[in-house]
C-alpha positions as CSV (number, residue, x, y, z in Angstrom):
1,M,138.8,56.0,98.4
2,N,140.7,52.7,98.8
3,G,142.9,54.2,101.5
4,E,143.5,54.0,105.2
5,L,142.0,56.0,108.0
6,V,143.8,55.6,111.3
7,M,142.7,58.0,114.0
8,E,142.9,57.9,117.7
9,A,139.7,58.2,119.6
10,Y,138.9,61.8,120.8
11,K,138.3,61.9,124.5
12,G,138.2,65.7,125.1
13,A,135.4,68.1,125.4
14,V,132.7,68.7,122.7
15,P,133.1,71.1,121.1
16,P,136.9,71.2,121.6
17,P,138.2,74.2,123.5
18,S,140.1,75.4,120.4
19,R,136.7,75.9,118.7
20,F,134.5,77.1,121.5
21,N,135.1,79.6,124.3
22,P,132.2,80.1,126.7
23,N,133.4,83.6,127.5
24,D,133.2,84.7,123.8
25,P,129.7,85.4,122.6
26,N,130.8,85.0,119.0
27,S,132.1,81.5,119.6
28,D,130.3,78.5,118.2
29,T,129.0,75.9,120.7
30,G,128.5,73.3,118.0
31,L,125.4,72.0,119.8
32,H,122.5,74.1,118.5
33,D,120.8,74.8,115.2
34,L,122.5,77.6,113.3
35,T,120.8,80.7,111.9
36,G,121.8,82.2,108.6
37,E,124.1,84.7,110.3
38,E,125.7,82.1,112.4
39,Y,126.3,79.7,109.5
40,Y,127.8,82.6,107.5
41,K,130.1,83.5,110.4
42,Y,131.1,80.0,111.6
43,R,131.2,78.1,108.3
44,L,131.2,80.2,105.1
45,H,133.3,83.1,106.4
46,D,135.6,80.8,108.4
47,Q,136.4,78.6,105.3
48,L,136.8,81.7,103.1
49,T,139.4,83.3,105.3
50,W,141.2,80.0,106.0
51,H,141.7,79.3,102.2
52,Q,142.7,82.9,101.6
53,K,145.5,82.6,104.1
54,K,146.4,79.1,102.9
55,V,146.6,80.0,99.2
56,V,149.2,82.7,100.0
57,I,151.3,80.1,101.9
58,K,151.1,77.6,99.1
59,Q,152.0,80.3,96.6
60,K,155.1,81.2,98.6
61,E,156.1,77.5,98.8
62,R,155.7,77.1,95.1
63,N,157.9,80.1,94.4
64,R,160.6,78.8,96.7
65,L,160.6,75.4,95.1
66,Q,160.8,77.0,91.6
67,L,163.7,79.2,92.7
68,L,165.5,76.2,94.2
69,I,165.0,74.1,91.0
70,L,166.3,76.9,88.9
71,F,169.3,77.5,91.2
72,S,170.3,73.8,91.4
73,G,169.9,73.5,87.6
74,A,172.2,76.5,87.1
75,V,174.8,75.1,89.6
76,G,174.7,71.8,87.7
77,A,175.3,73.5,84.4
78,L,178.2,75.5,86.0
79,F,179.9,72.4,87.3
80,A,179.4,70.7,83.9
81,A,181.1,73.7,82.2
82,L,184.1,73.5,84.6
83,G,185.2,70.1,83.3
84,S,185.5,66.4,84.2
85,G,186.9,67.2,87.6
86,F,183.5,68.2,88.8
87,T,181.6,65.2,87.5
88,L,180.5,64.1,91.0
89,W,179.2,67.6,91.7
90,V,177.3,67.5,88.5
91,A,175.6,64.3,89.6
92,L,174.8,65.8,93.0
93,A,173.3,68.9,91.5
94,A,171.3,66.8,89.0
95,S,170.1,64.6,91.9
96,L,169.0,67.6,93.9
97,T,167.2,69.1,90.9
98,T,165.4,65.9,90.2
99,T,164.4,65.5,93.9
100,L,163.0,69.0,94.0
101,I,161.0,68.5,90.8
102,G,159.7,65.2,92.1
103,W,158.7,66.9,95.4
104,Q,157.0,69.7,93.5
105,E,155.0,67.2,91.5
106,L,154.0,65.2,94.6
107,R,153.0,68.3,96.5
108,N,151.1,69.3,93.3
109,L,151.3,73.0,94.3
110,D,150.1,74.3,90.9
111,L,146.8,72.4,91.2
112,V,146.4,73.3,94.9
113,V,146.8,77.0,94.2
114,R,144.3,76.8,91.3
115,N,141.8,74.8,93.3
116,Y,142.1,77.2,96.3
117,S,141.8,80.2,94.1
118,K,138.6,78.7,92.5
119,L,137.1,77.8,95.8
120,I,137.9,81.3,97.2
121,M,136.2,82.9,94.2
122,E,133.1,80.7,94.5
123,L,132.8,81.2,98.3
124,D,133.3,84.9,97.9
125,I,130.4,85.0,95.5
126,L,128.1,83.2,98.0
127,A,129.3,85.5,100.9
128,S,128.8,88.6,98.8
129,H,125.3,87.5,97.8
130,W,124.4,86.9,101.5
131,L,125.9,90.2,102.7
132,N,124.0,92.1,99.9
133,L,120.6,90.8,101.1
134,E,118.5,93.0,103.1
135,E,117.4,91.8,106.5
136,D,113.9,90.9,105.3
137,E,115.4,89.2,102.2
138,R,117.5,86.7,104.3
139,T,114.7,84.1,104.3
140,Q,114.9,80.4,105.1
141,T,115.2,79.7,101.3
142,E,118.2,82.0,101.0
143,F,119.7,80.4,104.0
144,Y,119.3,76.9,102.5
145,K,120.7,78.1,99.2
146,M,123.8,79.4,101.0
147,V,124.3,76.2,103.0
148,N,123.8,73.9,100.0
149,G,126.1,76.0,97.8
150,T,128.8,76.2,100.4
151,E,128.9,72.5,101.2
152,E,128.8,71.5,97.6
153,I,131.7,73.8,96.8
154,L,133.7,72.5,99.8
155,W,133.0,68.9,99.0
156,G,133.6,69.3,95.3
157,Q,137.0,70.9,96.0
158,N,137.9,68.1,98.4
159,V,137.0,65.4,95.9
160,E,138.8,67.2,93.1
161,Y,141.9,67.6,95.3
162,I,142.0,63.9,96.2
163,K,141.5,62.9,92.5
164,A,144.3,65.3,91.5
165,M,146.7,63.8,94.0
166,Q,145.9,60.3,92.9
167,E,146.6,61.2,89.3
168,A,149.8,63.0,90.2
169,L,151.0,59.9,92.1
170,K,149.9,57.7,89.2
171,E,151.5,59.8,86.5
172,S,154.8,60.5,88.2
173,D,157.6,58.3,86.8
174,L,160.5,58.6,89.2
175,E,162.5,56.0,87.3
176,E,162.5,58.0,84.2
177,E,163.4,61.2,86.1
178,A,166.2,59.5,87.9
179,S,167.7,58.1,84.6
180,L,170.0,61.1,84.3
181,I,171.4,60.6,87.8
182,H,172.0,56.9,87.1
183,R,173.7,57.7,83.9
184,V,176.0,60.3,85.4
185,V,176.9,58.1,88.3
186,Q,177.6,55.2,85.9
187,E,179.9,57.4,83.8
188,Q,181.8,58.4,87.0
189,R,182.3,54.8,87.9
190,D,183.5,53.9,84.5
191,S,185.9,56.9,84.6
192,D,187.3,55.8,88.0
193,R,187.7,52.2,86.7
194,R,189.6,53.4,83.6
195,L,191.8,55.7,85.7
196,K,192.6,52.8,88.1
197,Q,193.4,50.4,85.2
198,G,195.6,53.1,83.6
199,R,197.6,53.6,86.8
200,E,198.1,49.8,87.2
201,D,199.2,49.5,83.6
202,A,201.7,52.4,84.0
203,I,203.2,50.8,87.1
204,V,203.5,47.4,85.4
205,D,205.1,48.9,82.3
206,Y,207.6,51.0,84.3
207,T,208.5,48.0,86.4
208,R,209.0,45.8,83.4
209,E,211.3,48.4,81.6
210,S,213.3,48.8,84.8
211,M,213.8,45.1,85.2
212,L,214.9,44.6,81.6
213,E,217.3,47.6,81.9
214,T,218.8,46.1,85.1
215,E,219.1,42.7,83.5
216,E,221.0,44.1,80.6
217,K,223.4,46.1,82.9
218,L,224.0,43.0,85.1
219,T,224.8,40.9,82.0
220,E,227.2,43.4,80.6
221,T,228.9,43.8,84.0
222,F,229.2,40.0,84.4
223,K,230.7,39.7,80.9
224,A,233.1,42.5,81.6
225,T,234.2,40.9,84.9
226,L,234.8,37.5,83.3
227,G,236.8,39.1,80.6
228,S,238.9,41.0,83.1
229,L,239.5,37.9,85.2
230,S,240.5,35.9,82.1
231,E,243.0,38.6,81.0
232,E,244.4,38.8,84.5
233,A,244.8,35.0,84.8
234,S,246.7,34.8,81.5
235,S,249.1,37.6,82.3
236,E,252.8,36.9,83.0
237,L,252.5,38.4,86.5
238,V,249.7,36.0,87.5
239,Q,251.6,33.0,86.0
240,A,254.7,34.0,87.9
241,E,252.7,34.3,91.1
242,L,251.2,30.8,90.6
243,A,254.6,29.2,89.9
244,A,256.0,30.9,93.0
245,M,253.0,29.5,95.0
246,R,253.7,26.0,93.7
247,D,257.4,26.2,94.6
248,A,256.5,27.5,98.0
249,I,254.2,24.6,98.6
250,Q,256.8,22.1,97.4
251,D,259.4,23.7,99.7
252,V,257.0,23.5,102.7
253,M,256.3,19.8,102.0
254,E,260.0,19.0,101.8
255,D,260.6,20.8,105.0
256,I,257.8,18.8,106.6
257,S,259.3,15.6,105.3
258,E,262.8,16.5,106.5
259,H,261.3,17.3,109.9
260,L,259.7,13.9,110.2
261,G,262.8,12.1,109.0
262,I,261.0,10.4,106.2
263,S,263.4,11.6,103.5
264,S,266.6,10.4,105.2
265,K,265.1,7.0,105.9
266,L,264.0,6.6,102.3
267,K,267.5,7.7,101.1
268,A,269.2,5.1,103.4
269,I,266.9,2.4,102.1
270,E,267.6,3.5,98.5
271,E,271.4,3.3,99.1
272,E,271.3,-0.1,100.9
273,F,269.2,-1.8,98.3
274,E,270.7,-0.1,95.3
275,G,272.0,-3.3,93.8
276,V,269.0,-5.4,94.6
277,D,266.7,-6.3,91.8
278,I,263.1,-6.1,93.0
279,S,261.1,-8.5,91.0
280,S,259.0,-11.7,91.3
281,S,262.2,-13.6,91.8
282,T,263.3,-11.5,94.8
283,P,263.6,-13.7,97.9
284,M,260.8,-13.2,100.4
285,S,263.3,-12.5,103.2
286,V,264.7,-9.6,101.3
287,L,261.2,-8.2,100.6
288,N,260.2,-8.6,104.2
289,D,263.3,-6.8,105.4
290,L,262.6,-4.0,102.9
291,M,259.0,-3.7,104.0
292,S,259.9,-3.7,107.7
293,R,262.4,-0.9,107.2
294,Y,260.0,1.2,105.0
295,P,258.7,4.2,107.0
296,K,255.2,3.9,108.4
297,T,252.9,6.2,106.3
298,S,249.5,6.1,104.8
299,D,250.9,6.0,101.3
300,A,250.6,2.8,99.3
301,K,253.6,0.4,99.4
302,G,255.6,-0.5,96.3
């Protein structure tokens, strides 16, 4: 079957205790030739009852999966109807629905229930035929017919089940089934990207408008301040204050000069040399005398 068979070695009793109980006369030892009655009891009837119980379990499992698929699909449709705010929940519901559908296909419960039902019907026919035989009619030939028919039915069902599972795995296209989920998730990502870009653009536009408005207000305020200062500087009151400040500074300088005695010395020199013509022909002795009597300051002479 091109598969793998990994099994641990069995080291227990043969037959296993779960299959054989020495204290039970109806228990199969597994080590002796079976009669027709024993084969019917240990093999045919055992397989028939096992599959009858199993088909009920599989049917319940199939019903539960179908209900879950319908419920998740209905929830997804409800979220989709509520609007774009539930996009992520729609994707989640779609993902759950797709997962359940994929699990149902992998479990292949429909085929299992059909195969088990067919096997139960065929085994029931063999069991009914054997039970309807009289004691003298249960010959070795009938015994062999029952054994061959039972084993062929069981082996055919096993081969058919394996083949069906292989076909289910081969035909299942999970990529195609998941395309809806991928599309919904991609739409959600695109929506988030557009929303983020819109917020950034709104912030930039608002900041730009605020800055332009602030610049205009500052420019108008600056112009108004300059105009006010110009008007105040040209007013008679400001001019009078400036003239008073100049007179005060001049008075302070004169007071300082008087305090240092520079003004009196200069006046004495001016009176003494009033009639002297200071030129290139002035005698050097007169110039030296004038220079020696001139007050010592940092101002240039002359």
